[in-house]
C-alpha positions as CSV (number, residue, x, y, z in Angstrom):
1,M,5.5,9.5,43.9
2,Q,6.4,10.5,40.2
3,K,3.1,12.0,38.3
4,A,1.8,10.4,35.0
5,V,2.6,12.1,31.9
6,P,-0.6,12.6,29.5
7,H,-0.3,9.9,26.8
8,R,0.2,12.1,23.6
9,S,-0.8,10.2,20.2
10,S,1.6,9.8,17.9
11,W,-0.4,8.7,14.8
12,L,-1.0,10.7,11.5
13,P,-4.1,10.5,9.9
14,I,-4.0,9.0,6.4
15,P,-4.5,10.5,3.5
16,Q,-7.9,9.5,2.5
17,N,-8.0,9.4,-1.4
18,T,-10.6,7.7,-3.5
19,L,-10.2,5.7,-6.7
20,P,-11.7,7.4,-9.5
21,S,-15.3,7.6,-10.2
22,P,-17.5,4.0,-11.0
23,Q,-18.3,5.0,-14.3
24,S,-14.8,4.7,-15.3
25,P,-14.0,0.9,-15.8
26,L,-11.6,-0.1,-12.8
27,P,-8.8,-2.4,-14.3
28,K,-7.9,1.0,-16.3
29,A,-8.0,3.6,-13.8
30,L,-6.4,1.0,-11.3
31,K,-3.0,0.8,-14.2
32,S,-2.8,4.8,-14.8
33,V,-3.1,5.4,-11.2
34,I,-0.5,2.5,-10.3
35,S,1.4,3.5,-12.7
36,E,1.9,7.3,-11.9
37,N,3.0,6.4,-8.6
38,P,5.8,4.9,-7.4
39,V,5.0,4.0,-3.8
40,I,0.9,2.8,-3.5
41,I,-0.5,1.0,-0.7
42,L,-4.1,-0.6,-0.9
43,G,-6.2,-1.5,1.4
44,K,-9.5,-1.7,3.5
45,R,-10.5,1.7,5.4
46,G,-9.3,2.0,8.6
47,C,-6.8,-0.9,8.4
48,C,-4.1,-1.4,11.4
49,M,-2.3,-2.9,8.6
50,C,-1.8,-0.5,5.8
51,H,-1.6,1.7,8.7
52,V,1.6,-0.4,9.9
53,A,2.7,-0.4,6.5
54,W,2.3,3.1,5.6
55,R,4.3,4.1,9.0
56,L,7.5,1.9,7.9
57,L,7.4,3.3,4.7
58,Q,7.4,7.0,6.3
59,S,9.5,6.3,8.2
60,L,12.0,5.3,5.3
61,G,11.6,8.7,4.0
62,V,8.9,7.8,0.9
63,N,5.8,9.2,1.3
64,P,3.2,6.7,-0.3
65,T,0.2,6.7,-1.8
66,V,-2.9,5.3,0.0
67,Y,-6.0,4.2,-1.4
68,E,-8.4,3.2,0.8
69,V,-11.2,1.4,-0.3
70,D,-14.7,0.8,1.8
71,E,-16.8,-0.5,-1.4
72,D,-17.2,-4.6,-2.8
73,E,-13.5,-6.0,-1.4
74,D,-14.7,-8.9,-3.1
75,R,-15.0,-7.3,-6.7
76,F,-12.2,-4.6,-6.0
77,L,-9.6,-8.1,-5.3
78,Q,-10.7,-9.8,-8.4
79,E,-10.2,-6.3,-10.4
80,L,-7.1,-6.0,-8.7
81,A,-5.9,-9.8,-9.4
82,T,-6.4,-9.4,-13.4
83,V,-4.6,-5.1,-12.7
84,A,-1.7,-7.1,-10.6
85,G,-1.2,-10.2,-13.3
86,V,-1.8,-12.5,-10.3
87,G,-4.4,-15.7,-12.1
88,E,-6.4,-18.2,-10.7
89,D,-3.9,-20.5,-11.6
90,Q,-1.0,-19.4,-9.0
91,N,-0.6,-20.2,-5.4
92,C,-0.7,-17.0,-4.7
93,Q,-3.9,-14.7,-2.8
94,L,-3.9,-11.2,-3.0
95,K,-5.0,-9.7,0.6
96,F,-5.9,-6.2,1.6
97,P,-2.5,-4.5,2.1
98,A,-1.1,-4.5,-1.5
99,V,1.8,-2.5,-1.9
100,F,2.4,-1.8,-5.4
101,I,6.5,-0.3,-5.9
102,G,7.4,0.9,-9.4
103,G,4.0,0.0,-10.6
104,R,4.2,-3.8,-10.0
105,L,2.4,-5.8,-7.3
106,F,5.3,-6.5,-4.4
107,G,3.2,-7.5,-1.9
108,G,1.3,-7.2,1.1
109,L,2.8,-6.4,5.1
110,E,4.3,-9.8,5.2
111,R,6.8,-8.5,2.6
112,I,7.8,-5.5,3.1
113,M,8.8,-6.2,6.5
114,A,10.4,-9.2,5.2
115,T,13.0,-7.3,3.2
116,H,13.0,-4.1,5.2
117,I,14.8,-7.0,8.6
118,T,16.8,-7.9,5.5
119,G,18.1,-4.5,3.9
120,E,16.9,-5.1,0.2
121,L,13.5,-2.5,0.9
122,V,15.5,0.8,0.1
123,P,18.0,-0.5,-2.9
124,V,14.1,-1.5,-4.4
125,L,12.8,2.1,-3.6
126,K,15.5,4.0,-4.5
127,Q,15.2,2.2,-7.9
128,A,11.0,2.5,-8.0
129,G,12.1,6.4,-7.5
130,A,10.7,7.1,-4.2
131,L,13.6,7.6,-2.5
132,W,16.8,9.6,-3.2
133,L,19.2,9.7,-0.8
């Protein structure tokens, strides 16, 4: 009879960064954070979809910056929409996780997965300076 192998978790903790202090204007602080990092993932604290996006990008050799939000999500999404240039008149709804590549809103997990499956994600990451291969 075979013995069961103990389960070893392969989960790595997501780096914990915080947004700039509440005294600073949020849109200006967000713009600087987004423009300074080639790939950034913004998501809710403990969000499994944020973790999936992070793991996918890690598997491609990208080290994305992850910001986890645990404050007022609606206000944060409104501020993020103004920074990303997503207006209320457009049909797209900004949701977490929001992935920015090269300083521009790339999309959510669905867009990351779709471009990865079609093979278009690696050239986008190379163009943003997140990959050197």
